[in-house]
Structures are given as structure tokens and as C-alpha cells.
Backbone as a chain_set.jsonl record, in Angstrom:
{"seq": "XXXXXXXXXXXXXXXXXXXXXXXXXXXXXXXXXXXXXXXXXXXXXXXXXXXXXXXXXXXXXXXXXXXXXXXXXXXXXXXXXXXXXXXXXXXXXXXXXXXXXXXXXXXXXXXXX", "coords": {"N": [[-34.315, -12.092, -6.109], [-32.858, -13.342, -3.274], [-29.8, -13.887, -1.721], [-28.512, -16.073, 0.731], [-26.328, -16.627, 3.45], [-25.355, -18.656, 5.93], [-27.801, -18.12, 7.208], [-27.943, -15.356, 6.959], [-28.651, -12.497, 5.031], [-27.061, -11.792, 1.964], [-25.776, -8.817, 0.904], [-26.752, -7.102, -2.029], [-24.967, -5.62, -4.722], [-25.279, -2.706, -6.495], [-24.907, -1.319, -9.845], [-23.468, 1.166, -9.737], [-22.59, 1.185, -7.154], [-20.245, 0.551, -4.482], [-17.867, -1.566, -2.794], [-16.062, -2.746, 0.119], [-13.038, -4.444, 0.503], [-10.675, -6.136, 2.296], [-10.005, -3.701, 3.448], [-9.858, -1.907, 1.358], [-11.627, 0.033, -0.89], [-13.741, -0.785, -3.673], [-14.942, -0.205, -6.927], [-16.701, 2.16, -9.034], [-16.235, 4.807, -8.378], [-13.733, 6.624, -8.659], [-12.486, 8.965, -7.758], [-13.134, 9.218, -5.039], [-11.914, 6.9, -4.181], [-9.247, 7.466, -4.643], [-8.762, 9.188, -2.563], [-8.988, 7.38, -0.466], [-6.737, 5.891, -1.029], [-4.712, 7.687, -0.488], [-4.727, 7.828, 2.326], [-4.073, 5.147, 2.859], [-1.513, 4.988, 1.694], [-0.091, 6.738, 3.35], [-0.199, 5.291, 5.739], [1.23, 2.964, 4.995], [3.685, 4.102, 4.446], [4.397, 5.008, 7.009], [4.674, 2.525, 8.283], [6.845, 1.464, 6.852], [8.885, 3.295, 7.492], [8.988, 2.895, 10.25], [9.935, 0.264, 10.325], [12.477, 0.632, 9.195], [13.692, 2.15, 11.127], [13.832, 0.481, 13.247], [15.99, -0.919, 14.266], [16.598, -3.413, 13.444], [18.567, -5.834, 11.627], [19.936, -4.928, 8.42], [19.265, -6.802, 6.33], [17.085, -8.042, 7.48], [15.239, -5.994, 7.634], [14.803, -5.45, 4.908], [13.686, -7.894, 4.123], [11.372, -7.898, 5.734], [10.041, -5.664, 4.695], [9.509, -6.596, 2.087], [7.88, -8.753, 2.691], [5.737, -7.899, 4.38], [5.019, -5.167, 3.98], [5.155, -4.337, 1.21], [3.27, -6.144, -0.093], [0.793, -5.115, 0.841], [0.775, -2.624, -0.362], [0.852, -3.371, -3.075], [-1.641, -4.693, -3.324], [-3.44, -2.591, -2.866], [-2.793, -0.954, -5.043], [-3.622, -2.467, -7.177], [-6.346, -2.208, -7.172], [-7.03, 0.45, -7.026], [-6.726, 3.66, -8.579], [-3.954, 5.386, -8.597], [-2.515, 8.703, -8.254], [0.354, 9.981, -9.968], [2.023, 11.558, -8.371], [1.392, 10.693, -5.803], [2.555, 8.177, -5.68], [5.239, 8.773, -6.114], [6.056, 10.056, -3.778], [6.066, 8.062, -1.723], [7.896, 6.342, -2.869], [10.264, 7.862, -2.943], [10.744, 8.239, -0.173], [11.07, 5.604, 0.817], [13.241, 4.75, -0.737], [15.216, 6.571, 0.104], [15.4, 5.905, 2.84], [16.262, 3.22, 2.666], [18.717, 3.585, 1.4], [20.171, 4.905, 3.412], [20.08, 2.945, 5.413], [21.397, 0.767, 4.213], [23.778, 1.913, 3.766], [24.488, 3.112, 1.313], [25.822, 5.149, -1.339], [24.655, 8.455, -2.295], [24.581, 8.613, -5.001], [23.939, 6.108, -5.854], [22.047, 3.894, -7.846], [18.463, 3.652, -8.133], [17.551, 1.261, -9.009], [18.673, -0.875, -7.699], [17.349, -0.896, -5.322]], "CA": [[-33.675, -13.247, -5.538], [-32.001, -13.018, -2.136], [-28.828, -14.912, -1.354], [-28.288, -16.162, 2.169], [-25.159, -17.374, 3.889], [-25.515, -18.869, 7.375], [-29.053, -17.449, 7.574], [-27.836, -13.898, 6.82], [-28.763, -12.08, 3.641], [-25.885, -11.191, 1.344], [-26.199, -7.566, 0.275], [-26.462, -7.01, -3.46], [-24.269, -4.391, -5.1], [-25.793, -2.139, -7.738], [-23.871, -0.998, -10.819], [-22.637, 2.302, -9.327], [-22.207, 1.037, -5.751], [-18.91, -0.006, -4.277], [-17.734, -2.378, -1.591], [-14.718, -2.74, 0.687], [-12.454, -5.762, 0.709], [-9.349, -5.961, 2.898], [-9.78, -2.295, 3.755], [-9.759, -1.096, 0.146], [-12.891, 0.09, -1.604], [-13.694, -1.125, -5.082], [-16.122, 0.29, -7.603], [-16.476, 3.101, -10.12], [-16.006, 6.161, -7.876], [-12.278, 6.647, -8.542], [-12.04, 10.131, -6.993], [-13.237, 8.853, -3.629], [-10.932, 5.851, -3.914], [-7.926, 8.1, -4.564], [-8.632, 9.68, -1.195], [-8.709, 6.195, 0.34], [-5.362, 5.491, -1.294], [-3.836, 8.636, 0.215], [-4.638, 7.351, 3.711], [-3.365, 3.859, 2.835], [-0.098, 5.258, 1.42], [0.505, 7.301, 4.575], [-0.055, 4.179, 6.675], [2.313, 2.11, 4.501], [4.93, 4.863, 4.626], [4.721, 4.949, 8.441], [5.156, 1.173, 8.576], [8.182, 1.309, 6.27], [9.81, 4.095, 8.302], [9.138, 2.213, 11.539], [10.817, -0.884, 10.111], [13.845, 1.09, 8.945], [14.227, 2.716, 12.364], [13.601, -0.499, 14.309], [17.216, -1.499, 14.79], [16.814, -4.735, 12.861], [19.649, -5.917, 10.646], [19.444, -4.487, 7.106], [18.611, -7.868, 5.57], [15.79, -8.305, 8.106], [14.346, -4.902, 7.232], [14.434, -5.669, 3.506], [12.771, -9.038, 4.086], [10.093, -7.485, 6.324], [9.383, -4.799, 3.712], [9.002, -7.43, 0.995], [6.876, -9.7, 3.173], [4.576, -7.308, 5.053], [4.635, -3.825, 3.536], [4.92, -4.284, -0.232], [2.0, -6.759, -0.513], [-0.317, -4.184, 1.102], [0.837, -1.607, -1.406], [0.465, -4.011, -4.335], [-3.08, -4.939, -3.338], [-4.126, -1.306, -3.032], [-2.556, -0.442, -6.392], [-4.38, -3.264, -8.147], [-7.762, -1.864, -7.136], [-7.227, 1.896, -7.025], [-5.929, 4.36, -9.588], [-3.247, 6.456, -7.885], [-1.854, 9.772, -8.985], [1.804, 9.781, -10.028], [2.643, 12.236, -7.226], [1.197, 9.862, -4.616], [3.529, 7.088, -5.707], [6.597, 9.311, -6.03], [6.354, 10.367, -2.383], [6.44, 6.851, -0.983], [9.102, 5.804, -3.496], [11.412, 8.652, -2.47], [11.026, 8.015, 1.247], [11.595, 4.249, 0.999], [14.58, 4.711, -1.333], [16.124, 7.31, 0.989], [15.598, 5.102, 4.044], [17.08, 2.048, 2.353], [20.092, 4.054, 1.149], [20.801, 5.133, 4.714], [20.186, 1.668, 6.11], [22.393, -0.071, 3.543], [24.987, 2.738, 3.633], [24.773, 3.311, -0.102], [26.013, 6.565, -1.664], [23.498, 9.119, -2.915], [24.623, 8.387, -6.444], [23.521, 4.731, -6.161], [20.814, 3.837, -8.625], [17.283, 3.107, -7.45], [17.279, -0.08, -9.527], [19.104, -1.828, -6.682], [16.363, -0.895, -4.255]], "C": [[-32.721, -12.792, -4.436], [-31.064, -14.188, -1.857], [-28.629, -14.894, 0.15], [-27.063, -17.016, 2.433], [-25.228, -17.458, 5.4], [-26.693, -18.064, 7.918], [-28.954, -15.927, 7.598], [-27.896, -13.553, 5.342], [-27.459, -11.442, 3.175], [-26.361, -9.954, 0.591], [-25.828, -7.569, -1.204], [-25.838, -5.647, -3.755], [-24.807, -3.942, -6.448], [-24.619, -1.722, -8.625], [-22.939, 0.11, -10.34], [-22.286, 2.27, -7.845], [-20.778, 0.512, -5.666], [-18.913, -0.818, -2.994], [-16.291, -2.295, -1.112], [-14.276, -4.185, 0.904], [-11.019, -5.563, 1.169], [-9.008, -4.485, 3.089], [-9.689, -1.383, 2.556], [-11.093, -1.151, -0.567], [-12.7, -0.268, -3.062], [-14.993, -0.642, -5.704], [-15.737, 1.32, -8.641], [-16.196, 4.522, -9.658], [-14.514, 6.35, -7.603], [-11.758, 7.85, -7.763], [-12.064, 9.813, -5.507], [-12.179, 7.812, -3.276], [-9.514, 6.401, -3.896], [-7.695, 8.662, -3.174], [-8.37, 8.523, -0.244], [-7.252, 5.787, 0.184], [-4.39, 6.411, -0.576], [-3.643, 8.201, 1.668], [-3.825, 6.06, 3.783], [-1.871, 4.069, 2.588], [0.597, 5.864, 2.634], [0.749, 6.201, 5.6], [1.116, 3.282, 6.264], [3.655, 2.801, 4.684], [5.36, 4.845, 6.093], [5.272, 3.58, 8.824], [6.57, 0.964, 8.048], [9.216, 2.075, 7.087], [10.042, 3.426, 9.652], [10.057, 0.999, 11.412], [12.27, -0.44, 9.95], [14.494, 1.673, 10.194], [14.167, 1.724, 13.523], [14.868, -1.073, 14.922], [17.459, -2.921, 14.31], [18.007, -4.683, 11.91], [19.099, -5.513, 9.274], [18.732, -5.587, 6.312], [17.248, -8.206, 6.157], [14.771, -7.236, 7.72], [13.873, -5.114, 5.799], [13.441, -6.827, 3.394], [11.397, -8.664, 4.652], [9.329, -6.566, 5.373], [8.751, -5.635, 2.602], [7.851, -8.327, 1.44], [5.604, -9.026, 3.668], [4.106, -5.983, 4.465], [4.291, -3.8, 2.048], [3.641, -4.998, -0.675], [0.777, -5.87, -0.25], [-0.387, -3.127, 0.012], [0.39, -2.187, -2.748], [-1.041, -4.226, -4.413], [-3.845, -3.638, -3.569], [-3.972, -0.791, -4.461], [-3.297, -1.241, -7.457], [-5.83, -2.82, -8.237], [-8.037, -0.369, -7.192], [-6.327, 2.526, -8.074], [-5.225, 5.542, -8.924], [-2.768, 7.55, -8.831], [-0.354, 9.509, -8.947], [2.491, 10.393, -8.811], [2.493, 11.422, -5.941], [2.242, 8.757, -4.549], [4.96, 7.595, -5.566], [6.989, 9.606, -4.592], [6.799, 9.147, -1.599], [7.713, 6.247, -1.559], [10.347, 6.538, -3.006], [11.756, 8.332, -1.024], [11.595, 6.617, 1.5], [13.007, 4.154, 0.428], [15.594, 5.42, -0.439], [16.427, 6.495, 2.251], [16.471, 3.886, 3.798], [18.525, 2.436, 2.048], [20.837, 4.269, 2.459], [21.053, 3.817, 5.435], [21.305, 0.802, 5.534], [23.72, 0.652, 3.315], [25.435, 2.862, 2.179], [24.99, 4.792, -0.367], [24.761, 7.144, -2.324], [23.426, 8.84, -4.407], [24.204, 6.969, -6.835], [22.173, 4.751, -6.876], [19.664, 3.245, -7.801], [16.951, 1.696, -7.915], [17.66, -1.149, -8.51], [18.027, -1.982, -5.624], [15.056, -1.46, -4.755]], "O": [[-31.868, -11.936, -4.668], [-31.497, -15.337, -1.769], [-28.582, -13.83, 0.768], [-26.8, -17.994, 1.733], [-25.165, -16.434, 6.081], [-26.59, -17.412, 8.956], [-29.802, -15.269, 8.201], [-27.281, -14.218, 4.508], [-26.839, -10.659, 3.894], [-27.247, -10.041, -0.26], [-24.732, -7.984, -1.582], [-26.156, -4.651, -3.104], [-24.793, -4.698, -7.42], [-23.467, -1.769, -8.195], [-21.726, 0.002, -10.52], [-21.734, 3.241, -7.328], [-20.193, 0.088, -6.663], [-19.859, -0.756, -2.208], [-15.41, -1.834, -1.837], [-15.023, -5.021, 1.411], [-10.236, -4.892, 0.497], [-7.861, -4.076, 2.913], [-9.461, -0.185, 2.719], [-11.631, -2.228, -0.823], [-11.62, -0.076, -3.62], [-16.039, -0.674, -5.055], [-14.59, 1.362, -9.086], [-15.937, 5.382, -10.5], [-14.074, 6.249, -6.457], [-10.688, 7.768, -7.16], [-11.107, 10.112, -4.794], [-11.613, 7.847, -2.183], [-8.656, 5.856, -3.2], [-6.578, 8.623, -2.659], [-7.596, 8.674, 0.701], [-6.608, 5.384, 1.152], [-3.348, 5.959, -0.103], [-2.522, 8.208, 2.177], [-2.986, 5.902, 4.669], [-1.047, 3.397, 3.208], [1.75, 5.537, 2.915], [1.79, 6.183, 6.257], [1.912, 2.885, 7.115], [4.646, 2.161, 5.035], [6.544, 4.686, 6.393], [6.224, 3.484, 9.599], [7.401, 0.355, 8.721], [10.304, 1.562, 7.348], [11.171, 3.394, 10.142], [10.868, 0.74, 12.301], [13.181, -1.058, 10.501], [15.72, 1.687, 10.305], [14.428, 2.097, 14.667], [14.815, -1.659, 16.003], [18.423, -3.563, 14.727], [18.401, -3.611, 11.45], [17.92, -5.732, 8.996], [17.704, -5.327, 5.687], [16.345, -8.613, 5.426], [13.594, -7.53, 7.507], [12.686, -4.975, 5.506], [12.465, -6.74, 2.649], [10.372, -9.071, 4.106], [8.108, -6.673, 5.253], [7.602, -5.411, 2.223], [6.952, -8.625, 0.654], [4.506, -9.518, 3.41], [2.906, -5.708, 4.455], [3.237, -3.289, 1.669], [2.968, -4.495, -1.575], [-0.17, -5.875, -1.037], [-1.464, -2.781, -0.473], [-0.372, -1.55, -3.474], [-1.652, -3.971, -5.451], [-4.78, -3.59, -4.368], [-4.921, -0.25, -5.029], [-3.568, -0.719, -8.539], [-6.48, -3.029, -9.261], [-9.183, 0.034, -7.389], [-5.279, 1.975, -8.412], [-5.838, 6.588, -8.713], [-2.638, 7.346, -10.038], [0.151, 8.889, -8.011], [3.436, 9.813, -8.276], [3.374, 11.457, -5.082], [2.752, 8.442, -3.473], [5.801, 6.925, -4.968], [8.149, 9.421, -4.223], [7.802, 9.196, -0.888], [8.527, 5.697, -0.817], [11.361, 5.915, -2.693], [12.929, 8.172, -0.684], [12.506, 6.462, 2.312], [13.88, 3.542, 1.044], [16.705, 4.926, -0.245], [17.579, 6.409, 2.675], [17.325, 3.553, 4.62], [19.452, 1.705, 2.396], [21.992, 3.866, 2.6], [22.126, 3.609, 6.002], [22.065, 0.18, 6.276], [24.659, 0.091, 2.752], [26.618, 2.73, 1.868], [24.396, 5.624, 0.319], [23.921, 6.41, -2.844], [22.348, 8.831, -4.999], [24.123, 6.658, -8.023], [21.283, 5.532, -6.539], [19.88, 2.443, -6.893], [16.152, 1.008, -7.28], [17.04, -2.211, -8.463], [17.818, -3.072, -5.093], [14.09, -1.544, -3.997]]}, "num_chains": 1, "name": "protein.A"}
């Protein structure tokens, strides 16, 4: 049975195949997807650093992170299985950047961020 949408065939996905949706692959090949996540995390980290160095007011940076950067990260994490070390790197860099931006002491807890 072939499915068609606007006179184009919709490709069928076999059990061990994967597909990409919103730039993130999905399927059973978790090793390959971890490599995809590494690239995505680097991109998200660059976006977060660019926002923190943009000269925007601190509240604008926090709002932009919550609106544009964190949803990308959440979507990727829902579909890929990251290594703990991959997440710690982005967490440290965002926490450090926000501490500097908000002029918080080093001893400030990460719970605030």
C-alpha cells in the first residue's frame, strides 16, 4: 500500500530505519544520534554565548534564552539519549555566562539559574 500526499508518495519507514524531524533524527540507532546531539549542543551553546555577549539587558537575555534556545535543547533531549558529559558542558557554560551577566558571585547556587 502506497500513501500519497499531493500526488507525491510518502516514504515508508522500516523498523530499523530512522527519519529526521526539525533537524533531529529519530529511530533506534542511538550511537549515531548521540553524534547528531553533539553538533546540536555546540550550535545551542554558540547561540547562548552570542545572546549573552549581545549587549542586551540581562532580563532580555534570560527571556531570549527561555524563548529561543531552551526549546531547541528540550526538543533534542526528548528524542536523543545524551551522555552526561555532553549536558554538563553546556550547563557549565550557560551558568558561567549568566553569573557574569547577572553579576552573581561564584558561590551563588545554580538553582537560581
